[in-house]
C-alpha positions in Angstrom: 0.0 0.0 0.0 1.5 3.3 -1.1 2.6 5.3 2.0 2.1 8.7 0.2 -1.7 8.2 -0.1 -2.0 7.0 3.5 0.0 10.0 4.7 -2.4 12.3 3.1 -5.2 11.0 5.3 -4.8 13.5 8.2 -7.6 12.0 10.2 -6.0 8.6 10.3 -4.6 7.6 13.8 -0.9 6.7 14.2 -1.9 3.1 15.1 -4.0 2.6 11.9 -1.3 4.3 9.8 1.3 1.9 11.2 -0.9 -1.1 10.5 -1.7 -0.1 6.9 1.8 0.9 6.0 4.2 -1.3 8.0 2.6 -4.7 7.4 3.1 -6.0 3.9 0.8 -8.5 2.3 -2.4 -10.2 3.4 -2.7 -11.3 7.0 -2.3 -15.0 7.7 -5.5 -17.1 7.6 -7.0 -18.4 10.9 -6.2 -21.9 12.1 -9.7 -23.0 11.3 -11.0 -25.8 9.2 -13.9 -28.2 8.9 -15.3 -29.1 12.3 -15.0 -32.8 13.2 -17.0 -35.0 15.5 -15.6 -37.8 17.6 -15.7 -40.5 15.0 -14.3 -38.3 12.3 -11.6 -37.1 14.7 -10.4 -40.6 15.3 -10.2 -41.3 11.6 -8.2 -38.0 11.2 -5.9 -39.0 14.0 -4.9 -42.2 12.2 -4.6 -40.5 8.9 -2.4 -37.8 10.4 -0.1 -40.4 12.0 0.3 -42.0 8.6 0.9 -38.6 6.9 3.5 -37.2 9.3 7.1 -37.8 8.5 9.3 -37.6 11.6 13.1 -37.1 11.6 15.4 -38.0 14.5 16.1 -35.1 16.9 19.6 -33.7 16.9 19.3 -32.7 20.5 20.9 -29.4 21.6 22.3 -28.8 18.1 18.7 -28.4 16.8 18.3 -24.7 16.3 14.7 -24.7 15.1 12.4 -23.3 17.7 8.9 -21.9 18.0 9.8 -19.7 20.9 10.8 -16.7 18.7 7.4 -16.9 17.0 5.8 -16.9 20.5 7.6 -13.7 21.2 6.5 -12.2 17.9 2.9 -13.2 18.6 3.0 -11.5 22.0 4.4 -8.3 20.5 1.7 -8.4 17.7 -1.0 -9.0 20.2 0.1 -6.1 22.4 0.1 -3.8 19.3 -3.4 -4.9 18.4 -4.5 -4.5 22.0 -3.1 -1.0 22.2 -4.9 0.0 19.0 -8.3 -1.5 20.0 -8.0 0.0 23.5 -7.3 3.4 22.0 -10.4 3.2 19.8 -12.5 2.0 22.8 -11.3 4.8 25.0 -12.2 7.3 22.3 -15.8 6.1 22.4 -15.8 4.4 19.0 -17.5 1.1 18.5 -15.5 -2.1 18.9 -16.7 -5.6 18.0 -17.5 -8.3 20.6 -14.4 -10.1 19.5 -12.3 -7.1 20.3 -14.0 -6.8 23.7 -12.9 -10.4 24.4 -9.3 -9.4 23.8 -9.6 -6.2 25.9 -11.1 -8.0 28.8 -8.7 -11.0 28.8 -5.4 -9.7 27.7 -3.9 -10.3 31.2 -4.5 -14.0 30.6 -2.8 -13.8 27.2 0.3 -12.1 28.7 0.5 -14.8 31.4 0.9 -17.5 28.7 4.4 -16.4 27.8 5.9 -17.4 31.2 3.9 -20.6 31.3 5.1 -21.6 27.9 8.8 -21.0 28.8 8.3 -22.9 32.1 6.3 -25.7 30.5 8.9 -26.6 27.8 12.5 -25.6 28.5 14.7 -25.4 25.4 16.7 -28.5 26.2 13.5 -30.4 26.8 12.1 -29.1 23.5 15.3 -30.1 21.6 14.8 -33.8 22.5 11.3 -34.0 21.0 10.9 -35.7 17.6 10.6 -33.2 14.8 8.6 -33.1 11.6 10.5 -33.5 8.3 7.8 -32.3 5.9 6.3 -29.0 5.0 4.8 -26.7 6.2 5.8 -27.4 9.8 9.3 -28.7 9.0 11.6 -28.7 12.0 8.8 -28.2 14.5 7.9 -30.9 17.1 5.6 -33.6 16.0 3.2 -32.6 18.8 3.0 -29.1 17.3 1.5 -30.6 14.2 -0.9 -32.7 16.3 -2.0 -29.6 18.3 -2.4 -27.6 15.1 -4.7 -30.2 13.6 -6.8 -30.4 16.8 -7.2 -26.7 17.1 -8.1 -26.3 13.4 -10.8 -28.9 13.4 -12.4 -27.8 16.7 -12.3 -24.0 16.1 -10.0 -23.8 19.2 -12.3 -25.5 21.6 -10.5 -27.7 24.2 -12.6 -30.8 24.9 -10.6 -33.3 27.1 -12.6 -36.3 25.9 -12.4 -35.4 22.3 -8.7 -34.7 22.7 -8.1 -38.0 24.4 -9.9 -39.9 21.6 -7.8 -38.0 19.0 -4.5 -39.0 20.8 -5.5 -42.6 21.2 -6.4 -42.9 17.6 -3.1 -41.3 16.6 -1.2 -43.8 18.7 -2.9 -46.7 17.1 -0.4 -45.9 14.3 2.5 -44.1 15.9 3.3 -44.1 19.6 4.0 -40.8 21.3 6.6 -40.8 24.0 6.1 -39.3 27.4 8.1 -36.2 26.7 5.8 -35.4 23.8 2.6 -36.0 25.8 3.8 -33.8 28.6 4.7 -31.1 26.0 1.1 -31.1 24.7 -0.4 -28.6 27.2 2.4 -26.0 26.4 2.2 -26.8 22.7 -1.6 -26.2 22.7 -0.9 -22.8 24.3 1.6 -22.0 21.6 -0.9 -22.9 18.8 -3.8 -21.1 20.5 -1.7 -18.0 20.8 -0.7 -18.3 17.1 -4.4 -18.4 16.2 -5.3 -15.6 18.6 -2.6 -13.4 17.0 -4.1 -14.1 13.6 -7.6 -13.2 14.8 -6.3 -10.1 16.6 -4.5 -9.0 13.4 -7.7 -9.4 11.4 -9.7 -7.4 13.9 -7.1 -4.6 14.0 -6.6 -4.5 10.3 -10.3 -4.5 9.6 -10.7 -1.6 12.1 -7.8 0.2 10.4 -9.5 -0.2 7.0 -12.7 1.2 8.4 -10.9 4.1 9.9 -9.2 4.7 6.6 -12.6 4.8 5.0 -13.7 7.5 7.5 -10.5 9.4 6.8 -11.2 9.3 3.1 -14.5 10.9 3.6 -12.9 13.5 5.8 -10.3 14.2 3.0 -12.6 13.7 0.0 -11.7 17.1 -1.5 -8.0 16.3 -1.8 -8.4 12.8 -3.2 -8.9 12.0 -6.8 -9.9 8.8 -8.5 -6.3 7.8 -9.1 -5.5 8.1 -5.4 -8.6 6.2 -4.4 -7.8 3.5 -7.0 -4.3 3.2 -5.5 -5.7 3.0 -2.0 -8.2 0.3 -3.0 -5.5 -1.7 -4.7 -3.5 -1.7 -1.5 -6.5 -2.7 0.5 -7.2 -5.5 -2.0 -3.6 -6.9 -1.5 -4.1 -6.9 2.2 -7.5 -8.6 2.0 -9.2 -5.5 3.5 -11.1 -4.4 0.4 -14.6 -5.5 1.7 -14.2 -3.8 5.1 -13.0 -0.6 3.4 -15.8 -0.5 0.8 -18.4 -1.4 3.3 -17.5 1.5 5.6 -17.4 3.9 2.6 -20.8 2.7 1.5 -22.2 3.2 5.0 -20.9 6.8 5.0 -22.6 7.8 1.8 -25.2 10.5 2.5 -28.8 10.0 1.2 -28.6 13.3 -0.7 -24.9 13.8 -1.6 -23.6 17.4 -1.8 -21.7 18.7 -4.8 -18.4 18.2 -2.8 -19.1 14.6 -2.2 -20.5 13.7 -5.6 -17.2 12.5 -6.9 -16.5 10.1 -4.0 -20.1 8.9 -4.1 -19.8 8.0 -7.7 -16.5 6.2 -7.1 -17.9 4.3 -4.2 -21.1 3.3 -6.1 -18.9 2.1 -8.9 -16.8 -0.2 -6.7 -19.5 -1.2 -4.2 -22.7 -1.8 -6.2 -24.3 -4.0 -3.4 -23.5 -2.6 0.0 -26.1 -4.6 1.8 -24.5 -7.8 0.8 -21.1 -6.6 2.1 -22.7 -5.6 5.4 -24.2 -9.1 5.7 -20.8 -10.6 5.0 -19.2 -8.3 7.5 -21.6 -9.3 10.2 -21.1 -13.0 9.5 -17.3 -12.5 9.8 -17.7 -10.7 13.1 -19.8 -13.5 14.5 -17.2 -16.0 13.4 -14.3 -14.0 14.8 -16.2 -13.5 18.1 -16.8 -17.3 18.4 -13.2 -18.1 17.6 -11.6 -15.6 20.0 -14.0 -16.6 22.8 -13.1 -20.3 22.2 -9.4 -19.4 22.4 -9.7 -17.5 25.6 -11.8 -20.2 27.2 -9.3 -22.9 26.1 -6.3 -21.0 27.4 -8.0 -20.7 30.8 -9.1 -24.4 30.7 -5.5 -25.6 30.0 -4.5 -24.2 33.4 -7.4 -26.0 35.1 -7.2 -29.4 33.6 -5.5 -32.1 35.6 -3.1 -33.1 32.8 -1.7 -36.1 34.7 -5.2 -37.6 34.8 -5.5 -37.0 31.0 -2.0 -38.0 29.9 -1.4 -41.1 32.0 -4.4 -43.1 30.5 -3.3 -42.0 27.0 0.4 -43.1 27.4 0.9 -46.6 26.1 3.9 -47.1 28.4 2.1 -45.9 31.5 -0.8 -48.2 30.6 1.6 -51.0 30.9 3.0 -49.8 34.2 -0.5 -49.6 35.7 -0.7 -53.4 35.4 1.5 -53.4 38.5 -0.8 -52.8 41.5 1.7 -50.6 43.3 1.9 -48.0 40.6 -1.6 -46.6 41.2 -0.7 -46.1 44.9 2.3 -43.9 44.1 1.9 -40.1 44.7 1.7 -37.8 41.7 5.3 -36.6 42.3 6.7 -40.1 42.6 4.9 -41.2 39.4 6.5 -38.2 37.6 9.9 -39.4 39.0 9.2 -42.9 37.6 8.1 -41.7 34.2 11.1 -39.3 33.9 13.4 -42.2 34.8 11.7 -44.4 32.2 12.3 -41.7 29.6 16.0 -41.4 30.5 16.5 -45.2 30.4 14.8 -45.3 27.0 17.1 -42.6 25.7 20.2 -44.2 27.2 19.4 -47.7 25.9 17.9 -46.4 22.6 14.8 -48.5 23.3 11.2 -47.3 23.1 9.5 -46.3 26.4 6.9 -49.1 25.7 9.7 -51.7 25.6 11.2 -50.3 28.9 7.8 -50.5 30.6 7.2 -54.1 29.4 10.6 -55.1 30.7 9.8 -53.5 34.1 6.5 -55.3 34.4 8.2 -58.6 33.4 10.9 -58.3 36.0 8.4 -57.1 38.7 6.1 -60.1 38.1 9.0 -62.5 38.3 9.9 -60.9 41.6 6.3 -61.0 42.9 6.3 -64.8 42.3 9.2 -65.1 44.8 8.2 -62.9 47.8 11.4 -61.1 49.1 10.0 -58.1 50.9 12.3 -55.7 49.2 9.9 -53.9 46.9 11.1 -55.7 43.7 7.5 -56.1 42.6 7.1 -52.3 42.1 7.9 -50.1 39.1 9.7 -47.7 41.4 12.3 -50.3 42.4 13.4 -50.9 38.9 13.2 -47.3 37.6 14.2 -45.0 40.5 15.5 -47.6 42.9 18.4 -50.1 43.2 17.0 -52.3 40.4 17.6 -49.7 37.6 21.1 -51.0 36.8 19.8 -54.6 36.4 17.0 -53.2 34.1 19.5 -51.4 31.9 21.7 -54.6 31.7 18.6 -56.6 30.7 17.6 -54.1 28.0 21.1 -53.9 26.5 22.0 -57.5 26.9 22.1 -58.1 23.1 23.6 -54.7 22.2 27.1 -54.5 20.8 28.0 -51.5 22.9 26.3 -50.9 26.2 25.7 -47.3 27.3 26.6 -48.0 30.9 29.9 -49.5 29.9 30.9 -46.3 28.3 30.5 -44.5 31.7 32.2 -47.2 33.8 35.1 -45.1 35.1 32.7 -42.3 36.2 30.5 -44.7 38.0 33.4 -46.3 39.8 34.6 -42.9 41.1 31.1 -41.8 42.3 30.0 -45.2 43.8 29.2 -45.2 47.5 32.4 -47.1 48.4 34.5 -44.3 47.0 32.6 -41.3 48.0 33.6 -41.1 51.7 37.3 -41.6 50.9 37.0 -39.0 48.1 35.2 -36.5 50.4 37.7 -37.0 53.3 40.6 -36.7 50.8 39.4 -33.4 49.5 38.8 -32.1 53.1 42.3 -33.1 54.2 43.9 -31.7 51.0 42.0 -28.4 51.4 43.0 -28.1 55.0 46.7 -28.9 54.3 46.6 -26.4 51.4 45.4 -23.6 53.7 48.1 -24.5 56.3 50.8 -24.7 53.6 49.7 -21.3 52.1 49.9 -19.8 55.6 53.3 -21.2 56.3 54.6 -20.1 52.9 53.6 -16.5 53.6 55.3 -16.3 57.0 58.5 -14.4 57.4 60.2 -17.7 57.8 63.8 -18.5 58.5 65.7 -21.7 57.7 64.4 -23.1 61.0 60.9 -21.9 61.8 60.3 -21.1 65.5 58.4 -23.7 67.4 55.8 -21.0 68.3 54.7 -20.9 64.6 54.4 -24.7 64.5 52.0 -24.4 67.5 50.1 -21.7 65.7 49.8 -23.8 62.6 48.6 -26.7 64.6 45.9 -24.6 66.2 45.0 -23.1 62.8 44.1 -26.6 61.5 40.7 -26.6 63.3 39.3 -23.3 61.9 40.9 -24.1 58.5 39.2 -27.4 58.4 35.9 -25.8 59.2 36.3 -23.2 56.4 37.2 -25.9 53.9 34.3 -28.1 55.1 31.8 -25.2 54.7 33.2 -24.6 51.2 32.8 -28.2 50.2 29.2 -28.3 51.5 28.4 -25.1 49.6 29.8 -26.4 46.3 27.9 -29.7 46.6 24.7 -27.8 47.6 24.9 -25.6 44.6 25.8 -28.4 42.1 23.7 -31.3 43.3 20.2 -31.8 42.0 17.9 -32.5 44.9 15.8 -35.6 44.6 12.5 -35.9 46.4 12.0 -39.1 48.3 9.4 -41.4 46.9 6.1 -41.5 48.7 2.6 -43.1 48.4 -0.5 -41.2 47.6 -2.1 -40.3 50.9 -4.1 -37.4 49.6 -7.3 -38.7 51.3 -5.5 -39.2 54.6 -3.3 -41.6 56.5 -4.8 -45.1 56.2 -5.4 -47.2 59.3 -2.6 -49.7 58.5 -0.1 -46.8 58.8 -1.3 -45.4 62.1 1.1 -42.9 63.7 1.6 -41.7 67.2 2.8 -38.1 67.7 4.6 -37.7 71.0 6.2 -34.9 72.9 8.8 -36.2 75.4 8.6 -33.8 78.4 8.8 -33.4 82.1 6.0 -32.4 84.4 7.5 -29.5 86.3 4.7 -26.9 86.8 1.0 -26.3 86.0 1.9 -23.5 83.5 4.3 -25.7 81.6 1.7 -28.5 81.5 -0.8 -26.1 80.0 1.7 -25.0 77.4 2.4 -28.7 76.5 -1.3 -29.5 76.1 -1.7 -26.4 73.9 1.2 -27.6 71.7 -0.5 -31.0 71.4 -3.7 -29.3 70.4 -1.9 -27.3 67.7 -0.3 -30.5 66.4 -3.8 -32.0 66.0 -5.2 -29.0 64.3 -2.2 -29.0 61.8 -2.8 -32.6 60.9 -6.5 -33.5 61.4 -5.7 -37.2 60.7 -8.2 -39.8 62.1 -5.4 -42.4 62.2 -3.1 -40.3 64.3 -2.9 -40.3 68.1 -1.2 -37.5 70.1 0.6 -38.1 73.4 2.6 -36.4 76.1 5.4 -38.8 77.0 6.3 -37.5 80.4 8.7 -37.9 83.3 9.1 -36.3 86.7 11.9 -33.8 87.2 15.1 -35.2 88.8 14.7 -35.4 92.5 16.5 -36.6 95.6 13.8 -39.2 96.4 11.5 -41.4 94.4 8.4 -39.2 94.9 7.9 -35.6 95.7 4.9 -33.8 97.4 4.0 -31.9 94.3 3.9 -34.9 92.0 0.3 -35.9 92.6 -1.1 -32.4 91.8 1.0 -32.1 88.7 -0.2 -35.5 87.4 -3.8 -34.6 88.1 -3.3 -31.3 86.2 -1.8 -33.2 83.2 -4.7 -35.7 83.2 -7.2 -32.9 83.4 -5.6 -31.1 80.4 -5.6 -34.2 78.3 -9.2 -35.0 79.2 -10.2 -31.5 78.2 -8.6 -32.0 74.8 -10.4 -35.3 74.3 -13.7 -33.6 75.2 -13.0 -30.7 72.8 -11.9 -33.0 69.9 -13.5 -36.4 70.3 -12.8 -39.3 68.1 -15.5 -39.6 65.4 -16.1 -43.2 66.0 -16.4 -42.9 69.7 -17.6 -45.9 71.5 -16.6 -48.8 73.8 -13.0 -49.8 73.3 -12.0 -46.9 71.1 -8.7 -45.3 72.0 -8.9 -41.5 72.7 -7.3 -39.0 70.4 -5.0 -37.6 73.1 -3.3 -39.6 75.8 -0.8 -39.1 78.6 1.9 -41.7 78.9 3.8 -41.2 82.2 6.5 -43.1 84.0 8.0 -43.0 87.4 11.5 -42.2 88.6 14.4 -44.7 88.8 17.6 -44.4 90.8 20.5 -43.3 88.6 23.8 -44.3 90.0 25.9 -42.0 87.8 23.8 -38.9 88.7 23.2 -40.1 92.3 19.6 -38.9 91.9 16.1 -40.3 91.1 15.5 -39.6 87.4 13.6 -41.0 84.4 15.5 -44.0 83.2 17.9 -42.9 80.4 15.9 -39.6 80.2 14.6 -38.9 76.7 16.3 -41.8 75.0 15.0 -44.2 77.7 11.4 -42.8 77.3 11.4 -43.4 73.6 13.1 -46.8 73.9 10.5 -47.9 76.4 7.6 -46.6 74.4 8.9 -48.4 71.3 9.3 -51.5 73.3 5.7 -51.2 74.5 4.3 -50.6 71.0 6.3 -53.3 69.3 5.7 -55.9 72.1 2.0 -55.2 72.9 -0.6 -56.4 70.4 -3.3 -53.9 71.2 -2.2 -51.6 74.0 -5.2 -52.5 76.1 -3.5 -52.0 79.4 -4.0 -49.5 82.2 -0.5 -50.0 83.6 2.1 -51.6 81.3 5.5 -52.7 82.5 7.9 -50.7 80.4 11.6 -51.3 79.8 12.6 -49.3 82.9 9.6 -48.7 85.1 5.9 -48.6 85.0 4.1 -46.6 82.3 1.0 -45.0 83.9 -2.2 -44.6 81.9 -5.1 -42.7 83.5 -8.5 -44.2 83.4 -9.9 -44.2 79.8 -6.5 -43.5 78.3 -4.7 -46.1 76.2 -2.6 -46.3 73.1 -4.4 -47.1 69.8 -3.9 -50.6 68.3 -1.6 -51.0 65.3 0.6 -48.0 65.7 3.3 -48.3 63.1 5.2 -45.1 63.4 6.1 -42.6 66.2 6.8 -39.0 65.4 8.8 -37.5 68.2 8.8 -33.7 68.6 10.4 -31.4 71.2 8.1 -29.3 73.4 9.0 -26.2 71.3 8.8 -27.8 67.9 6.0 -26.7 65.5 4.3 -29.2 63.1 3.2 -27.4 59.9 0.0 -28.6 58.1 0.4 -31.7 56.0 3.9 -32.4 57.4 2.7 -35.5 59.3 0.9 -37.0 56.3 3.9 -36.4 54.1 6.3 -38.1 56.5 4.1 -41.1 56.9 3.5 -41.4 53.1 7.3 -41.4 52.6 7.9 -44.0 55.4 5.2 -46.2 53.9 6.7 -46.4 50.4 8.2 -49.8 49.7 11.6 -48.2 48.6 11.9 -46.6 52.1 10.7 -49.6 54.1 13.6 -50.6 56.4 15.2 -54.0 56.2 17.1 -55.2 59.3 20.2 -57.3 59.2 20.4 -59.3 62.5 23.9 -60.4 61.8 26.2 -58.6 59.4 29.8 -57.5 58.8 29.6 -55.0 61.6 28.7 -57.6 64.2 25.3 -56.3 65.2 21.8 -55.5 64.3 21.3 -52.6 61.9 19.1 -51.3 59.1 20.9 -52.1 55.8 18.4 -50.7 53.3 15.4 -48.4 53.6 15.1 -46.1 56.5 14.1 -46.6 60.1 14.1 -42.9 60.9 13.0 -39.9 58.8 14.5 -36.5 59.8 12.6 -33.5 58.3 14.3 -30.2 57.7 14.0 -27.9 60.7 13.5 -24.1 60.0 13.5 -21.1 62.3 10.2 -19.2 62.5 10.0 -15.4 62.2 10.5 -14.0 65.7 7.9 -12.0 67.5 8.6 -8.4 68.3 9.2 -9.1 71.9 11.6 -12.0 71.1 13.9 -10.1 68.7 17.5 -9.8 69.9 20.9 -9.0 68.4 22.1 -12.5 69.1 19.1 -14.0 67.4 19.5 -11.8 64.3 23.2 -12.7 64.0 23.0 -16.5 64.5 19.5 -17.7 63.7 20.0 -17.5 59.9 17.2 -17.2 57.4 13.9 -17.3 59.3 10.5 -18.4 58.1 9.4 -21.0 55.6 10.6 -20.3 52.1 7.5 -20.7 49.8 9.6 -20.8 46.6 11.8 -23.9 47.4 10.6 -27.5 48.0 13.9 -28.8 49.4 17.4 -28.1 50.3 20.7 -29.9 49.8 22.3 -32.1 52.5 25.7 -33.4 51.8 25.3 -36.8 53.5 21.9 -37.4 51.9 23.0 -36.3 48.5 26.3 -38.2 48.4 25.7 -41.2 50.6 21.9 -41.6 50.7 21.6 -41.2 54.5 21.0 -38.2 56.7 21.6 -37.2 60.3 19.1 -37.7 63.0 18.7 -34.6 65.2 16.1 -35.9 67.6 12.9 -34.7 65.9 11.6 -37.2 63.3 9.5 -40.2 62.4 10.5 -43.6 63.8 9.5 -46.9 62.3 8.4 -48.9 65.4 9.4 -52.4 64.4 12.7 -51.3 62.8 13.9 -49.2 65.7 12.7 -51.9 68.2 14.7 -54.5 66.3 18.0 -52.6 66.2 17.9 -50.3 69.3 16.0 -52.2 72.0 18.4 -52.8 74.9 21.3 -52.1 72.5 23.4 -49.9 74.8 24.6 -50.3 78.4 22.6 -48.2 80.9 23.9 -44.8 81.9 26.5 -44.6 79.1 24.9 -42.7 76.3 23.6 -39.1 76.6 23.9 -37.9 72.9 21.9 -40.7 71.2 20.5 -39.0 68.1 23.5 -39.5 65.8 24.1 -43.0 67.1 20.5 -44.1 66.6 20.3 -42.5 63.2 23.4 -44.4 62.1 22.3 -47.8 63.3 18.6 -47.4 62.3 19.6 -45.6 59.0 18.1 -42.1 58.9 17.0 -40.2 55.8 17.0 -36.4 55.6 13.7 -35.3 54.1 14.4 -31.7 53.0 11.0 -31.0 51.5 9.1 -31.6 54.7 9.8 -29.0 57.5 9.4 -28.7 61.2 9.5 -25.4 63.0 11.8 -24.7 65.9 13.1 -21.4 67.2 16.7 -20.6 67.7 17.8 -19.4 71.2 17.4 -15.7 71.6 20.2 -15.3 74.2 23.8 -16.4 74.3 23.4 -18.1 77.6 20.7 -20.4 76.4 22.7 -21.3 73.3 25.8 -21.9 75.3 23.9 -24.3 77.6 22.6 -26.2 74.6 26.0 -26.4 73.0 27.5 -27.6 76.2 24.9 -30.4 76.4 25.5 -31.4 72.8 29.3 -31.4 73.2 29.2 -33.4 76.4 27.1 -36.0 74.6 29.4 -36.1 71.6 32.4 -36.8 73.7 30.5 -39.5 75.7 30.4 -41.5 72.4 34.1 -41.8 72.4 34.2 -45.2 74.1 31.6 -46.5 71.6 33.6 -45.2 68.7 36.6 -47.4 69.7 34.2 -50.4 69.4 32.2 -49.2 66.4 31.9 -52.7 64.8 30.4 -54.0 68.0 27.6 -51.6 67.8 27.0 -51.8 64.1 28.4 -48.3 63.4 29.6 -48.1 59.8 32.4 -45.9 58.5 30.1 -43.0 57.5 28.6 -43.0 61.0 32.0 -43.1 62.6 33.1 -40.2 60.5 30.1 -38.1 61.6 31.0 -38.7 65.2 34.6 -37.8 64.6 33.4 -34.7 62.7 31.2 -33.7 65.7 34.3 -33.9 67.9 36.3 -31.8 65.3 33.6 -29.1 65.3 33.4 -29.1 69.0 37.1 -28.1 69.1 36.9 -25.3 66.5 35.9 -22.6 68.9 38.4 -23.6 71.7 41.2 -23.9 69.1 40.3 -20.5 67.5 40.3 -18.9 70.9 43.7 -20.5 71.8 45.0 -19.4 68.4 44.0 -15.8 69.0 45.6 -15.7 72.4 48.7 -17.5 71.2 49.2 -15.0 68.3 48.6 -12.0 70.5 51.1 -13.0 73.1 53.8 -14.7 70.9 53.4 -13.0 67.5 53.7 -16.4 65.9 51.6 -15.3 62.8 52.6 -11.8 62.0 50.2 -9.9 59.6 53.0 -8.1 57.8 
């Protein structure tokens, strides 16, 4: 279209001028074709599968991408939106289709981020690409989405879409990566269609505006200029809209000044009524298409795609033949499917072949019950059976993919990792010391005072190197969520859990605080198959009983009874265990402390409780003989039958919503089920696979105004739960597959009973968490959090550090007999590392004093 004619139309807005001049050629046609019903769509799916020619993806080297087109579409849509919004604000008429765009443009802009998050470039590069025109180089699923959008006029019908995909896969199987890319690809195609509709709306409006401008400038335009303008409109496909608006502007009784334009318009538009009818039909069609697009974009974000894709996938259909697959949580099923995709790529087999191999192996394992989860898909895809699966798939291949990575696997295997980690730590520490010694003003014989300084420097240097190693691993390791079962409807009865707070009854006010904490734990969980208990002792005393004991016990019973009245069990009746219970035990004489205390304090309470739960069939006792004294149950209080797990929490620990259910769902998964070796290389009972203890991540809450202190601000770290991260890295969990128990976590009753019951000599172990976590095998669950405040004053923190350090050094005799107690090399290193860290502060203080008074490490 000639710019000089357009520029002479003074009344034309800048937006319309830009549209008419800047855009060459006719706008692209809408993605709209003949509408198909269900049966016709299935036929089209099969024919499309036969017609598409697919070439093998070249991975990251594939430069073709539809992302630049998405950016162009967003820019074009914004321009159309700005133009239509300007017209609307000026009071001019806009079509219903344009109003749809104005009202829902926020939804359109949100699609860009969802598209980039839905299909990352590396993910896109692995998708099979089309080899034929007109979509050459684009993913095969792009052509599928294009065909579906075209033959439904952009309506997303999950049932019709499923039938279309099933019919397509009768001929060609789609892999899981393609199926999961479909929601994003649909967004891309719908945006493409929306851009085309918006272009047509904007161009049609610009053509009509040009017609008004022609009438406003009719005195300066001759037939040649009008013919040139009409030819430009014809090349753009805007001739009908332009002529229709000119015809509508013709006056009933034209003046002498308008006679020439009226004659020209009548010549080129002999039947204006027919053009108006065509225009109205086109507006209705555009309105329907754009409303379908907006509704489908909104529906894509609401559809549960996992429920749509899993039944469509041929490989997942095969996996569902295993009963355990349907019990996996959504996240675990995604881990399984991603592992299946990776194994299929590594072995160059189809996903369907991998799935069939998994089912075959699992069924063979189910015929020989072994109790180690080998009859589940998770075991062979994300568990220890994955190596055997790969070997089976590549048995007949000339070159096996795993053999090509043999050296890397050997270096990163579990047997090498601890030695490699300790070697790096030692080398880093020695490097710091060597660098320091090199920079000293040394003489041929370095003074002995500097050797002492270097020796003291070893502790802070090792701490700095250790922190650096942990940071590097945390930044470079991909966090893996632990597999879990689907407990979305609640914890089932066969996985009943007891939440306990080990505590001491010291005052009426502390008892009320404990009962309130127990109430909050219930409100955060609301699980019918969870019981909540105070596991209480008396305070240490000089005699077996004290005058205030009776009143404190009555107060505790009253508080628990009040909770049961406020929150009764739904199925209340004869023989039903209450929701809240008080489990109390008497004092025992402690020869080392020379006082009457609770036997083995917190460790003894938990051990006795585990002993009771594992040894009693139903807990129907009013007074049960524990491991070290009598457990007291008040009238009407008893433990529920079939308790499988115990969650132990400190009195100041908060339990966030859903944390209890998540922990139990992880513990219940077959891959995490603990297996106990009664006699092994370490000479004792220990958990060899699975986990007997789950340790959640502990975070610090935001302090209240009255609790803020400079000490808390300096040492508490980042406070509050981070809503943007699901997990954090832990060196021992990431590298060695086991975490560190810190005293707040979920215990498997039978496993901990088997490996810890009466395991240690009385009055020898104070710091038991690390020891128990090593023997019972603890897992660090970083995506489940507990809340516990950091001390607000230095005195409180010093007291806690003193208690921890004392307990760590009490483990020294056990460390010399590690094999006797079933402590493996990793557990032994953790204990040594605790001793090392306990000496960092004293060594740093001694180093500071030594340097000040001897000048052993001059700064210049």
